[in-house]
C-alpha positions in Angstrom: -0.8 -2.2 -19.3 0.2 -2.2 -15.4 2.6 0.3 -14.2 4.2 0.5 -10.6 2.9 3.5 -9.1 4.7 3.8 -5.9 7.8 2.0 -4.4 9.2 2.0 -0.9 12.7 0.2 0.0 11.7 -2.2 2.7 15.0 -4.1 3.4 18.6 -4.7 1.9 17.0 -6.3 -1.0 13.3 -5.7 -1.0 10.9 -3.3 -2.3 7.1 -2.5 -1.7 5.4 -2.1 -4.6 1.8 -0.4 -5.4 0.6 -1.1 -9.3 -1.6 0.8 -11.7 -4.8 -1.5 -10.5 -4.3 -0.8 -6.7 -2.4 -4.0 -6.1 0.7 -4.3 -3.9 3.5 -6.8 -2.9 6.5 -6.9 -1.7 9.3 -8.0 -3.6 12.8 -9.4 -3.0 15.7 -9.3 -5.3 17.9 -11.9 -3.6 17.6 -14.4 -6.6 18.5 -11.7 -8.9 21.3 -10.3 -6.8 22.7 -14.0 -6.6 23.2 -14.1 -10.4 26.0 -11.5 -9.9 25.7 -10.1 -13.4 27.6 -6.7 -14.4 24.2 -5.1 -14.1 22.7 -6.9 -10.9 26.0 -7.0 -9.0 25.4 -3.1 -7.8 22.1 -4.4 -6.3 24.1 -6.4 -3.6 24.9 -3.1 -1.9 22.1 -2.0 0.2 23.1 1.6 0.0 22.8 1.4 -3.7 19.7 -0.9 -3.5 17.9 2.1 -1.9 18.6 4.1 -5.0 15.4 2.3 -6.8 13.1 4.5 -8.6 10.1 4.4 -10.8 11.1 4.9 -14.5 8.3 5.2 -17.1 6.3 2.9 -14.7 9.2 0.2 -14.4 11.4 -0.5 -11.3 15.0 1.0 -12.3 18.4 1.8 -10.8 20.8 4.1 -11.7 23.0 1.6 -13.7 20.3 1.4 -16.4 18.8 -1.9 -14.8 15.2 -1.9 -15.1 12.7 -4.7 -14.4 9.2 -4.2 -16.3 5.8 -3.5 -14.4 4.1 -6.2 -16.4 6.7 -9.0 -15.6 7.1 -8.3 -11.8 3.5 -8.2 -11.6 3.1 -11.6 -13.4 5.6 -13.3 -11.3 4.3 -12.0 -7.7 0.7 -12.8 -9.0 2.1 -16.4 -10.2 3.4 -16.5 -6.7 0.1 -15.7 -4.9 2.0 -12.7 -3.6 -0.1 -9.5 -4.9 -2.5 -7.8 -2.3 -5.5 -7.1 -4.4 -7.3 -3.9 -3.2 -11.0 -4.3 -2.5 -12.8 -1.8 -4.7 
């Protein structure tokens, strides 16, 4: 099972992620924020977005909103955005 092992906020709606298999990618939450739901609305505030953290291998925020590492990994892989480590 893939987990997020490192994250760094890289912009007002972007995080850099490193996964447990060593691959990495930048992920933008812009589309998610644009949905403007009660759970995603706070992410539109860059100060709140910076409060992202890893919870049990998933990307999370203090309001309880979480994105699984598997779904992020799959989306980034399908988009050709994953940078795989040369092991």
